[in-house]
C-alpha positions as CSV (number, residue, x, y, z in Angstrom):
1,X,0.0,0.0,0.0
2,X,2.8,2.4,0.9
3,X,4.6,1.5,-2.3
4,X,1.5,2.4,-4.3
5,X,1.3,5.8,-2.6
6,X,5.0,6.4,-3.3
7,X,4.5,5.6,-7.0
8,X,1.5,7.9,-7.2
9,X,3.3,10.8,-5.6
10,X,6.3,10.2,-7.9
11,X,4.1,10.3,-11.0
12,X,2.3,13.4,-9.7
13,X,5.6,15.2,-9.1
14,X,6.8,14.2,-12.5
15,X,3.7,15.6,-14.2
16,X,4.1,18.9,-12.3
17,X,7.7,19.1,-13.5
18,X,6.8,18.2,-17.1
19,X,4.0,20.8,-17.1
20,X,6.3,23.4,-15.8
21,X,8.9,22.6,-18.5
22,X,6.3,22.8,-21.2
23,X,5.1,26.2,-19.9
24,X,8.7,27.4,-19.8
25,X,9.4,26.3,-23.4
26,X,6.1,28.1,-24.5
27,X,7.2,31.2,-22.7
28,X,10.6,31.1,-24.3
29,X,9.1,30.6,-27.7
30,X,6.8,33.6,-27.2
31,X,9.7,35.7,-26.0
32,X,11.7,34.8,-29.2
33,X,8.7,35.6,-31.4
34,X,8.4,39.0,-29.7
35,X,12.0,39.7,-30.5
36,X,11.4,38.7,-34.1
37,X,8.4,41.1,-34.3
38,X,10.7,44.1,-33.5
39,X,13.5,42.8,-35.8
40,X,15.7,41.8,-32.8
41,X,16.9,38.7,-34.6
42,X,20.1,38.1,-32.7
43,X,18.3,37.7,-29.3
44,X,15.6,35.6,-30.9
45,X,18.3,33.4,-32.5
46,X,20.0,32.9,-29.2
47,X,16.8,31.7,-27.5
48,X,16.0,29.3,-30.4
49,X,19.6,27.9,-30.3
50,X,19.3,27.2,-26.5
51,X,15.8,25.7,-26.9
52,X,16.8,23.3,-29.7
53,X,19.7,22.1,-27.7
54,X,17.4,21.4,-24.8
55,X,14.6,19.9,-26.9
56,X,16.3,18.6,-30.2
57,X,13.2,16.7,-31.3
58,X,10.7,19.5,-30.7
59,X,9.4,20.2,-34.2
60,X,7.8,23.6,-33.3
61,X,11.1,24.9,-32.0
62,X,12.9,23.6,-35.1
63,X,10.4,25.2,-37.4
64,X,10.6,28.6,-35.7
65,X,14.4,28.5,-35.6
66,X,14.7,27.5,-39.2
67,X,12.3,30.2,-40.4
68,X,14.4,32.8,-38.5
69,X,17.6,31.6,-40.0
70,X,16.1,31.9,-43.5
71,X,14.8,35.3,-42.7
72,X,18.4,36.3,-41.6
73,X,19.7,34.6,-44.8
74,X,21.9,32.2,-42.8
75,X,21.5,29.4,-45.2
76,X,24.5,27.3,-44.1
77,X,23.3,27.4,-40.5
78,X,19.8,26.4,-41.8
79,X,21.3,23.4,-43.8
80,X,23.2,22.2,-40.7
81,X,20.0,22.5,-38.5
82,X,17.9,20.5,-41.0
83,X,20.6,17.9,-41.4
84,X,20.7,17.5,-37.6
85,X,17.0,17.0,-37.5
86,X,17.2,14.5,-40.3
87,X,19.7,12.5,-38.3
88,X,17.1,12.1,-35.6
89,X,14.0,11.7,-37.8
90,X,15.2,10.4,-41.2
91,X,11.7,9.6,-42.4
92,X,10.2,13.1,-42.0
93,X,9.3,14.2,-45.6
94,X,8.9,17.8,-44.5
95,X,12.6,18.0,-43.6
96,X,13.6,16.9,-47.1
97,X,11.2,19.6,-48.4
98,X,12.8,22.2,-46.2
99,X,16.3,21.2,-47.2
100,X,15.5,21.2,-50.9
101,X,14.1,24.7,-50.5
102,X,17.2,26.0,-48.8
103,X,19.4,24.6,-51.6
104,X,17.1,26.2,-54.1
105,X,17.4,29.6,-52.4
106,X,21.2,29.5,-52.6
107,X,21.0,28.6,-56.3
108,X,21.8,24.9,-56.1
109,X,19.0,23.5,-58.2
110,X,20.6,20.0,-58.5
111,X,20.8,19.6,-54.7
112,X,17.3,20.9,-54.3
113,X,15.9,18.4,-56.8
114,X,17.9,15.6,-55.1
115,X,16.4,16.2,-51.7
116,X,12.9,16.8,-53.0
117,X,13.2,13.5,-54.8
118,X,14.5,11.8,-51.7
119,X,11.5,13.1,-49.8
120,X,9.1,11.4,-52.3
121,X,11.2,8.2,-52.3
122,X,10.5,7.7,-48.6
123,X,7.0,6.5,-49.6
124,X,6.8,6.7,-53.4
125,X,3.6,4.7,-53.6
126,X,1.7,7.1,-51.4
127,X,0.2,9.8,-53.6
128,X,0.3,12.4,-50.7
129,X,4.1,12.2,-50.7
130,X,3.9,14.0,-54.1
131,X,1.4,16.5,-52.7
132,X,3.7,17.5,-49.8
133,X,6.7,18.0,-52.1
134,X,4.6,19.8,-54.7
135,X,3.7,22.4,-52.0
136,X,7.4,23.1,-51.5
137,X,7.8,23.6,-55.2
138,X,4.9,26.0,-55.3
139,X,6.3,28.0,-52.4
140,X,9.5,28.4,-54.6
141,X,7.3,29.3,-57.6
142,X,8.3,26.2,-59.5
143,X,4.8,25.8,-60.8
144,X,5.5,23.6,-63.8
145,X,7.6,21.1,-61.7
146,X,4.8,21.1,-59.1
147,X,2.2,20.3,-61.7
148,X,4.4,17.4,-63.0
149,X,4.8,16.0,-59.5
150,X,1.1,16.3,-58.8
151,X,0.3,14.4,-62.1
152,X,2.6,11.6,-60.9
153,X,0.8,11.6,-57.6
154,X,-2.5,11.2,-59.6
155,X,-1.0,8.2,-61.3
156,X,-0.2,6.6,-57.9
157,X,-3.8,6.9,-56.7
158,X,-6.9,4.8,-57.4
159,X,-8.5,8.2,-58.0
160,X,-6.8,9.6,-61.1
161,X,-8.1,13.1,-60.4
162,X,-7.1,13.2,-56.7
163,X,-4.9,16.3,-57.2
164,X,-6.6,17.7,-60.3
165,X,-8.2,20.6,-58.5
166,X,-4.7,21.6,-57.3
167,X,-3.3,21.2,-60.9
168,X,-6.1,23.3,-62.4
169,X,-5.8,26.0,-59.7
170,X,-2.0,26.3,-60.5
171,X,-2.8,26.6,-64.2
172,X,-5.4,29.3,-63.6
173,X,-3.0,31.2,-61.3
174,X,-0.4,31.3,-64.0
175,X,-3.0,32.4,-66.6
176,X,-3.0,29.1,-68.5
177,X,-6.7,29.0,-68.7
178,X,-6.9,26.4,-71.5
179,X,-4.9,23.9,-69.4
180,X,-6.9,24.7,-66.3
181,X,-10.2,24.1,-68.1
182,X,-8.9,20.8,-69.5
183,X,-8.1,19.6,-66.0
184,X,-11.6,20.6,-64.7
185,X,-13.3,18.9,-67.6
186,X,-11.3,15.7,-66.7
187,X,-12.7,16.0,-63.2
188,X,-16.4,16.1,-64.2
189,X,-15.6,13.4,-66.7
190,X,-14.7,11.1,-63.8
191,X,-17.0,12.7,-61.2
192,X,-20.1,14.1,-62.8
193,X,-21.6,15.0,-59.4
194,X,-18.9,17.5,-58.9
195,X,-20.1,19.7,-61.8
196,X,-21.2,22.5,-59.5
197,X,-17.8,22.6,-57.8
198,X,-16.0,22.7,-61.1
199,X,-18.4,25.3,-62.4
200,X,-17.7,27.6,-59.5
201,X,-13.9,27.1,-59.9
202,X,-14.1,28.0,-63.6
203,X,-16.3,31.0,-63.0
204,X,-13.6,32.2,-60.5
205,X,-11.2,32.9,-63.4
206,X,-13.6,33.3,-66.4
207,X,-13.5,37.1,-66.2
208,X,-9.7,37.3,-66.2
209,X,-8.1,38.9,-69.3
210,X,-7.8,36.3,-72.0
211,X,-9.8,33.6,-70.2
212,X,-13.1,33.5,-72.1
213,X,-12.0,32.1,-75.5
214,X,-9.8,29.2,-74.4
215,X,-12.2,28.2,-71.6
216,X,-15.2,28.0,-74.0
217,X,-13.1,26.3,-76.6
218,X,-12.1,23.5,-74.3
219,X,-15.6,22.8,-72.9
220,X,-17.1,22.9,-76.4
221,X,-14.5,20.4,-77.6
222,X,-15.3,18.0,-74.8
223,X,-19.0,18.2,-75.6
224,X,-18.3,17.7,-79.4
225,X,-16.0,14.7,-78.7
226,X,-18.0,13.0,-76.0
227,X,-21.6,14.2,-76.5
228,X,-22.0,14.2,-72.7
229,X,-24.9,16.5,-71.7
230,X,-23.0,17.5,-68.5
231,X,-20.8,19.7,-70.7
232,X,-23.9,21.4,-72.2
233,X,-25.1,22.3,-68.7
234,X,-21.7,23.8,-67.9
235,X,-21.6,25.6,-71.3
236,X,-25.0,27.3,-70.6
237,X,-23.7,28.9,-67.5
238,X,-20.4,29.9,-69.2
239,X,-22.3,31.4,-72.2
240,X,-24.6,33.4,-69.9
241,X,-21.6,34.8,-67.9
242,X,-19.9,35.9,-71.1
243,X,-22.9,37.5,-72.9
244,X,-23.1,34.6,-75.5
245,X,-26.9,34.4,-75.1
246,X,-27.5,33.0,-78.5
247,X,-25.2,30.1,-78.0
248,X,-26.6,29.7,-74.5
249,X,-30.1,29.3,-75.9
250,X,-28.9,26.8,-78.5
251,X,-27.2,24.8,-75.8
252,X,-30.3,24.9,-73.6
253,X,-32.4,23.6,-76.5
254,X,-30.0,20.7,-77.0
255,X,-29.9,19.9,-73.3
256,X,-33.7,20.0,-73.1
257,X,-33.9,17.4,-75.9
258,X,-31.2,15.2,-74.2
259,X,-32.7,15.3,-70.7
260,X,-36.0,16.5,-69.3
261,X,-37.9,17.2,-72.5
262,X,-40.6,19.1,-70.6
263,X,-39.3,22.6,-70.9
264,X,-37.6,22.9,-67.5
265,X,-34.1,23.4,-68.9
266,X,-35.4,26.2,-71.2
267,X,-37.4,27.7,-68.3
268,X,-34.3,27.9,-66.1
269,X,-32.3,29.4,-69.0
270,X,-35.0,32.0,-69.5
271,X,-34.9,33.0,-65.8
272,X,-31.1,33.3,-65.9
273,X,-31.0,35.2,-69.2
274,X,-33.5,37.7,-67.7
275,X,-31.5,38.0,-64.6
276,X,-28.4,38.8,-66.7
277,X,-30.4,41.5,-68.4
278,X,-31.0,39.9,-71.8
279,X,-34.8,39.9,-72.2
280,X,-34.7,39.1,-75.9
281,X,-33.3,35.6,-75.5
282,X,-35.3,35.0,-72.3
283,X,-38.4,35.7,-74.4
284,X,-37.2,33.3,-77.1
285,X,-36.7,30.6,-74.5
286,X,-40.2,31.0,-73.1
287,X,-41.6,31.1,-76.6
288,X,-39.8,27.8,-77.4
289,X,-41.6,26.2,-74.4
290,X,-45.0,27.5,-75.5
291,X,-44.5,26.2,-79.1
292,X,-42.9,22.9,-78.3
293,X,-44.1,21.8,-74.9
294,X,-47.8,22.9,-74.8
295,X,-48.6,20.2,-72.2
296,X,-45.8,21.1,-69.9
297,X,-46.6,21.9,-66.3
298,X,-44.6,25.1,-66.9
299,X,-46.7,26.4,-69.7
300,X,-48.6,29.0,-67.6
301,X,-45.3,30.3,-66.2
302,X,-43.8,30.3,-69.7
303,X,-46.7,32.4,-71.0
304,X,-46.5,35.1,-68.3
305,X,-42.7,35.0,-68.5
306,X,-42.8,35.5,-72.2
307,X,-45.1,38.5,-71.9
308,X,-43.1,39.9,-69.0
309,X,-39.9,39.8,-71.2
310,X,-41.7,41.5,-74.1
311,X,-42.6,44.3,-71.6
312,X,-39.0,44.5,-70.4
313,X,-37.8,44.8,-74.0
314,X,-40.3,47.6,-74.7
315,X,-39.2,49.4,-71.5
316,X,-35.6,49.2,-72.6
317,X,-36.4,50.4,-76.1
318,X,-37.8,53.7,-74.8
319,X,-35.6,54.2,-71.7
320,X,-32.2,52.8,-72.5
321,X,-30.8,56.0,-74.0
322,X,-31.6,57.9,-70.9
323,X,-30.5,55.4,-68.3
324,X,-27.6,57.6,-67.3
325,X,-30.0,60.2,-66.0
326,X,-31.4,60.1,-62.4
327,X,-35.0,61.0,-63.5
328,X,-36.7,59.8,-66.7
329,X,-39.2,61.3,-69.0
330,X,-39.3,58.9,-71.9
331,X,-41.8,59.2,-74.8
332,X,-43.6,55.9,-75.2
333,X,-45.3,54.6,-78.2
334,X,-48.7,53.9,-76.6
335,X,-49.8,51.6,-79.4
336,X,-47.1,49.1,-78.6
337,X,-48.1,49.1,-74.9
338,X,-51.8,48.7,-75.8
339,X,-50.9,45.4,-77.6
340,X,-48.9,44.3,-74.5
341,X,-51.9,45.3,-72.3
342,X,-54.1,43.0,-74.4
343,X,-51.7,40.1,-74.0
344,X,-51.8,40.5,-70.2
345,X,-55.6,40.7,-70.3
346,X,-55.8,37.5,-72.2
347,X,-53.7,35.7,-69.6
348,X,-55.7,37.1,-66.8
349,X,-58.8,35.7,-68.5
350,X,-57.2,32.4,-69.2
351,X,-56.0,31.9,-65.6
352,X,-58.5,33.9,-63.6
353,X,-57.9,32.5,-60.1
354,X,-54.3,31.3,-60.5
355,X,-51.2,33.2,-59.5
356,X,-50.3,33.7,-63.2
357,X,-53.6,35.3,-63.9
358,X,-53.3,37.6,-60.9
359,X,-49.8,38.7,-61.9
360,X,-51.1,39.4,-65.5
361,X,-53.9,41.5,-63.9
362,X,-51.4,43.4,-61.8
363,X,-49.1,44.0,-64.7
364,X,-51.9,45.3,-66.8
365,X,-52.5,47.8,-64.0
366,X,-48.9,48.9,-64.3
367,X,-49.3,49.4,-68.1
368,X,-52.2,51.7,-67.4
369,X,-50.4,53.6,-64.7
370,X,-46.8,54.0,-66.1
371,X,-47.1,53.8,-69.9
372,X,-50.6,54.9,-70.8
373,X,-51.0,57.2,-67.8
374,X,-54.6,56.2,-67.4
375,X,-54.7,56.4,-63.6
376,X,-58.4,55.8,-63.3
377,X,-58.2,52.4,-65.0
378,X,-55.0,51.5,-63.2
379,X,-56.7,52.4,-59.9
380,X,-59.7,50.1,-60.9
381,X,-57.3,47.2,-61.6
382,X,-55.4,47.5,-58.4
383,X,-58.6,47.8,-56.3
384,X,-60.0,44.6,-58.0
385,X,-56.8,42.7,-57.0
386,X,-57.1,43.8,-53.4
387,X,-60.9,43.0,-53.2
388,X,-60.4,39.5,-54.6
389,X,-57.9,38.8,-51.8
390,X,-55.8,36.2,-53.7
391,X,-52.0,36.1,-54.0
392,X,-50.9,38.4,-51.1
393,X,-47.7,39.4,-52.8
394,X,-49.7,41.2,-55.5
395,X,-52.1,42.7,-53.0
396,X,-49.2,44.5,-51.3
397,X,-47.9,45.6,-54.8
398,X,-51.4,46.8,-55.7
399,X,-51.5,48.9,-52.6
400,X,-48.2,50.4,-53.6
401,X,-49.5,51.1,-57.1
402,X,-52.5,52.9,-55.5
403,X,-50.2,54.9,-53.3
404,X,-48.2,56.1,-56.3
405,X,-51.3,57.1,-58.1
406,X,-52.6,59.0,-55.1
407,X,-49.3,60.9,-54.9
408,X,-49.4,61.9,-58.5
409,X,-52.9,63.2,-58.0
410,X,-51.9,65.1,-54.9
411,X,-53.8,63.0,-52.5
412,X,-51.1,62.7,-49.8
413,X,-53.3,61.4,-46.9
414,X,-54.8,58.7,-49.2
415,X,-51.3,57.7,-50.3
416,X,-50.3,57.5,-46.6
417,X,-53.2,55.1,-45.8
418,X,-52.2,52.8,-48.7
419,X,-48.6,52.7,-47.6
420,X,-49.5,52.0,-44.0
421,X,-51.7,49.1,-45.3
422,X,-48.6,47.6,-46.8
423,X,-46.5,48.0,-43.7
424,X,-49.3,46.4,-41.6
425,X,-49.5,43.3,-43.9
426,X,-47.7,40.1,-43.1
427,X,-45.2,38.4,-45.5
428,X,-44.5,41.5,-47.6
429,X,-41.3,41.2,-49.7
430,X,-38.5,42.9,-47.9
431,X,-37.6,45.2,-50.8
432,X,-41.2,46.4,-51.2
433,X,-41.6,46.8,-47.4
434,X,-38.5,49.1,-47.3
435,X,-39.7,51.0,-50.4
436,X,-43.1,51.5,-48.7
437,X,-41.5,52.8,-45.5
438,X,-39.2,55.2,-47.4
439,X,-42.1,56.5,-49.5
440,X,-44.2,56.9,-46.4
441,X,-41.4,58.9,-44.8
442,X,-41.3,61.2,-47.8
443,X,-45.1,61.5,-47.8
444,X,-44.9,62.7,-44.2
445,X,-42.2,65.1,-45.3
446,X,-44.3,66.4,-48.2
447,X,-47.1,67.1,-45.7
448,X,-44.7,69.1,-43.5
449,X,-44.6,66.5,-40.7
450,X,-40.9,66.7,-40.4
451,X,-40.4,65.1,-37.0
452,X,-42.5,62.0,-38.1
453,X,-40.6,61.9,-41.4
454,X,-37.3,61.9,-39.5
455,X,-38.5,59.0,-37.3
456,X,-39.5,57.0,-40.3
457,X,-36.3,57.8,-42.2
458,X,-34.3,56.6,-39.3
459,X,-36.0,53.2,-39.6
460,X,-34.9,53.0,-43.3
461,X,-31.3,54.2,-42.9
462,X,-30.4,51.2,-40.7
463,X,-31.2,48.8,-43.6
464,X,-27.8,49.4,-45.2
465,X,-28.2,46.7,-47.8
466,X,-31.2,48.5,-49.3
467,X,-30.6,51.2,-52.0
468,X,-33.1,53.5,-50.2
469,X,-30.8,53.7,-47.1
470,X,-28.4,56.2,-48.7
471,X,-31.3,58.4,-49.9
472,X,-32.8,58.3,-46.4
473,X,-29.5,59.5,-44.9
474,X,-29.4,62.4,-47.3
475,X,-32.9,63.5,-46.4
476,X,-32.2,63.1,-42.7
477,X,-29.2,65.4,-43.1
478,X,-31.4,68.0,-44.8
479,X,-34.3,67.7,-42.4
480,X,-32.2,67.8,-39.3
481,X,-30.2,70.7,-40.5
482,X,-32.9,72.9,-41.9
483,X,-36.1,72.0,-40.0
484,X,-35.9,75.4,-38.3
485,X,-35.5,77.2,-41.6
486,X,-39.1,76.4,-42.6
487,X,-39.3,78.8,-45.6
488,X,-36.3,77.3,-47.6
489,X,-37.0,73.7,-46.4
490,X,-40.6,73.9,-47.5
491,X,-39.5,75.2,-50.9
492,X,-37.1,72.2,-51.2
493,X,-39.7,69.7,-50.1
494,X,-42.3,71.1,-52.5
495,X,-39.8,70.8,-55.4
496,X,-39.1,67.3,-54.4
497,X,-42.8,66.5,-54.4
498,X,-43.1,68.0,-57.9
499,X,-40.5,65.4,-59.1
500,X,-42.8,62.7,-57.7
501,X,-45.7,64.2,-59.7
502,X,-43.5,64.3,-62.8
503,X,-43.7,68.1,-62.8
504,X,-40.1,68.5,-63.7
505,X,-40.1,72.1,-65.0
506,X,-41.8,73.4,-61.8
507,X,-39.4,71.4,-59.6
508,X,-36.4,72.7,-61.6
509,X,-37.5,76.3,-61.1
510,X,-37.7,75.9,-57.3
511,X,-34.4,74.0,-57.0
512,X,-32.7,76.7,-59.1
513,X,-33.8,79.4,-56.6
514,X,-32.3,77.4,-53.7
515,X,-29.1,76.6,-55.7
516,X,-28.4,80.2,-56.4
517,X,-28.8,81.2,-52.7
518,X,-25.2,81.2,-51.6
519,X,-26.1,81.7,-48.0
520,X,-27.8,78.3,-47.8
521,X,-25.0,76.1,-46.5
522,X,-25.5,72.5,-47.8
523,X,-29.1,72.9,-48.9
524,X,-27.9,74.8,-52.0
525,X,-25.7,71.9,-52.9
526,X,-28.5,69.3,-52.7
527,X,-30.7,71.7,-54.6
528,X,-28.0,72.2,-57.3
529,X,-27.7,68.4,-57.8
530,X,-31.5,68.1,-58.3
531,X,-31.6,71.2,-60.5
532,X,-29.0,69.9,-62.9
533,X,-30.5,66.4,-62.9
534,X,-33.8,67.9,-63.9
535,X,-32.2,70.0,-66.7
536,X,-30.8,66.8,-68.1
537,X,-34.2,65.1,-67.7
538,X,-35.7,67.9,-69.8
539,X,-32.9,67.5,-72.4
540,X,-31.7,71.0,-71.7
541,X,-28.1,70.1,-72.2
542,X,-26.7,73.5,-73.0
543,X,-28.0,75.1,-69.8
544,X,-27.0,72.1,-67.8
545,X,-23.4,72.3,-69.2
546,X,-23.1,76.0,-68.5
547,X,-24.2,75.4,-64.9
548,X,-21.9,72.3,-64.5
549,X,-18.9,74.1,-66.0
550,X,-19.3,76.9,-63.5
551,X,-19.8,74.8,-60.4
552,X,-17.1,72.2,-61.4
553,X,-14.4,74.9,-61.9
554,X,-15.4,76.9,-58.8
555,X,-12.8,77.0,-56.0
556,X,-15.6,76.7,-53.4
557,X,-15.8,73.3,-51.6
558,X,-18.7,71.1,-52.7
559,X,-19.5,67.6,-51.5
560,X,-20.9,66.8,-54.9
561,X,-18.0,68.0,-57.1
562,X,-17.1,64.5,-58.4
563,X,-20.8,63.9,-59.2
564,X,-20.9,67.2,-61.1
565,X,-17.8,66.3,-63.1
566,X,-19.4,63.0,-64.0
567,X,-22.6,64.6,-65.1
568,X,-20.7,67.2,-67.1
569,X,-18.7,64.5,-68.9
570,X,-21.8,62.4,-69.5
571,X,-23.7,65.5,-70.8
572,X,-20.9,66.2,-73.3
573,X,-20.9,62.5,-74.4
574,X,-24.6,61.5,-74.4
575,X,-26.1,65.0,-74.8
576,X,-23.8,66.9,-77.2
577,X,-21.9,63.9,-78.6
578,X,-18.6,65.6,-77.9
579,X,-16.3,62.7,-77.0
580,X,-13.2,64.9,-76.7
581,X,-14.6,67.2,-74.0
582,X,-16.3,64.2,-72.3
583,X,-13.0,62.4,-72.0
584,X,-11.1,65.4,-70.7
585,X,-13.8,66.1,-68.1
586,X,-14.1,62.5,-66.9
587,X,-10.4,62.1,-66.6
588,X,-10.5,64.8,-63.9
589,X,-12.4,62.4,-61.7
590,X,-9.5,60.0,-61.6
591,X,-7.0,62.8,-60.9
592,X,-9.0,64.8,-58.3
593,X,-11.2,62.1,-56.8
594,X,-9.4,58.8,-57.1
595,X,-11.8,57.0,-54.7
596,X,-15.0,58.5,-56.1
597,X,-18.0,56.2,-56.5
598,X,-18.4,57.7,-60.0
599,X,-15.0,56.3,-61.2
600,X,-16.7,53.2,-62.5
601,X,-19.3,55.1,-64.5
602,X,-16.6,57.5,-65.8
603,X,-14.5,54.5,-67.0
604,X,-17.5,53.0,-68.7
605,X,-18.0,56.2,-70.8
606,X,-14.3,56.5,-71.6
607,X,-14.4,52.8,-72.7
608,X,-17.3,53.6,-75.0
609,X,-15.4,56.6,-76.4
610,X,-12.3,54.4,-77.1
611,X,-14.5,51.7,-78.6
612,X,-16.1,54.2,-80.9
613,X,-12.6,55.5,-82.0
614,X,-11.6,51.9,-82.9
615,X,-14.7,51.3,-84.8
616,X,-14.2,54.5,-86.9
617,X,-10.7,53.5,-88.0
């Protein structure tokens, strides 16, 4: 019994001593690291040297010590240290990797290759031996050699693509996109279920300079040679991401015939094409479903989708040339929208109680409201949707349509009630809910209820992901700063409301008064922005340019100066078609405001200018 107690005490004492030693080593390592952090390499080296003598098999000490020696460029000492470690653990592949790296650093390629090869030879039938040494080669930027070694590793495995992701990644990092895509195609050839992983990897480099053509060429060749539909699915995504919508549709038609044959492939293509902004080919995809799969369960969605894409194409036809402007006053061909209206009415009649029919009804209301400006009929359509009580998502949108009509007609309290109805509803789409809250805040502002407006704007500003948050912040700045200057604030608010009512001339006149009042700190700047935007909306480019030239070249500080420069350059280019002056003006943004949010838009116009110059040669 006494002997057992003695042994227990002995073991306990030993554990305490061991624990203390470990803590001491950790403390010494931390001290050495702190010396390294302040570039006191000599004291750090002394600590590591003492530690490795005390703990010669401690890999962490060795690694830290060797890293320091390399940092100090003490290559001979590093070689001796690694060799001493190898003498104790001759089967450690990482030591051979380290030794090869040191020899490579001092320019001895032959010795480097010798030790890297020895590292692999330790267990040459294990594919991961090749992976370990390949990592050392990558660290030394020997990419081609690393790829060769990884290929050998593939050949040693039952899985011939075990390192293919690494190989493909190395090719893409070195801009060898054809080879990278080849490797990825081999992966899905062996492992079709990994198509989505491969797709995401390819999309990671697809937008790199020089990547599109070789990438598409490789995948197209694999499909042509093997006829495997999995490559078609990959191609559809690649075509969509590279604006090859025609080829994308052709691939979708082929894949449809080869797989589901019920329209679902074409339906997904249409959704994606629309998401990428090409409504023409989205419409063609929907039309293909309607013509070739009349009994498909997707036929109703295809019919409404087709009509919706026709609407988007019509919108773009009349608004695209003015999309650079903040406010829009396009001149629509009402006859074209009357035809579209009839198409929606036919769908509403065909599917009276289904979601498709309700959407068609709702969109016919939008046609009346936006394009035909028949507010009475639009109001009637929206009221009908609400009274029927089906499809809650369209009920909330119908309320919003009614609110916008009420605002145009000057019925602020009525608009307020409709907007509050949306906010009180359950399951309202987040984007619409925020839009309703923001519009309600502005409605309070337009009624002169500034404190209530401020409260509601504060609710919107915290939703940073929504585009209305920034507008809410600007209005909060104006209201909080000028709520005691009721005369000028009311003039600003009334002008803002005139924009909502599409009374652009009246709004411009009021904003001009405020912009010319030099005593109005900040408010005059916001007014100036709106004034010039309205001049552009009214196509009054000459007056806008005179104003912008003066304000852009003024020495007075202005928080919107980069925006004014952008609008001036855009006015020269889109308004007066003076590419030279546009280019000179927009270049000033890069010089004077390198971090401006308008840099991207300025580059886009300059790119259009250069593209036009090339086309004219």
